[in-house]
N, C-alpha and C positions, 0 to 999 in steps of 0.2 A: 685223392691219393693216387688214383690211376693216372691222372693228368701229370702229376709230378714224376711218376715212374716213366711215362712216355717221353717227357721232356728230357729227363736225365739220360735215358737210353738213346734218344735221338741225338743228343749233344755228343755222347761218346762215339757213336757211329760217324757222325759228321767230322769230328776231330780226327778220328782214325783215317777216314777217307782223304781229308784235305792235307793232313800232315804226313801221311805215310804212303798211301796208295797212289794218289794223284801227283804228289809233289816230289818226294825224294826217296822212293823205294830203291834199295841198293842190294844186289845179290853178292854175297861174299862167302868165303869159306872160314869156318871156325874149327880149331883143333879140338878134338874130343879129350885129349890128354891134359893139355894145359889151359884151354879155354881162351886162347888168344886168337886174334884175327890172323888168318894164314894168307899167304900169297896165293892168288887163284886167277886163272884165266879160263873162263867157261868155254870159250870158243875153241881153245886148244886142248882142253881137258887137263890143264896143269894146275895142281894144288900142292903146296908145300908149306910146312911150318918151320920157320927158322929157329924157333926156340927149342923145339923137340927133335928137329931133323927128321920129321916124319912126313909121309905123303900118302895118297891113296885113300883107303877106307877110314883112316883115322881123322879125316877132314870131312866135316858135314857142311853142305851148302845151305845157307839160310838167307832169308830176306830181313834186313834191318833198315832203319831209317838212316839216310846218309849223315844226318846231323849226329846220330849216335856214333858213327864211325869217326867223324871229325872230333867229337868230344873225347873218344878213346885215345886218339892220336895226340890231342892237346894235353891230356892228362899224362900220357906216356912221356911227352917232352918235359914235363915237370917232375918226372920220376915216380909217378903214381901208376901202379899196375892195376888194370881192371881185367876181370875174367868174365866170360860168358858161359853159362851152364847150358850145354846141349846134351840131348839124349842120344 
């Protein structure tokens, strides 16, 4: 039983590392009001949500997988809106 637990825990950690940390970690801003990906430039300190017309403290910087960002944009192109829940 412990062997199965170690195998499953190791597989989860390995997948997280390979698919998120080592491969396509992407830092972006998420609007706290609407949950949409905001425009952000970390080097210039620029963050802005076009949907809410807000900036500054209402935008939270988070790390997501780049494939999640691409999926969100693909779904938006088809008219499907996705929201991220940030604290």
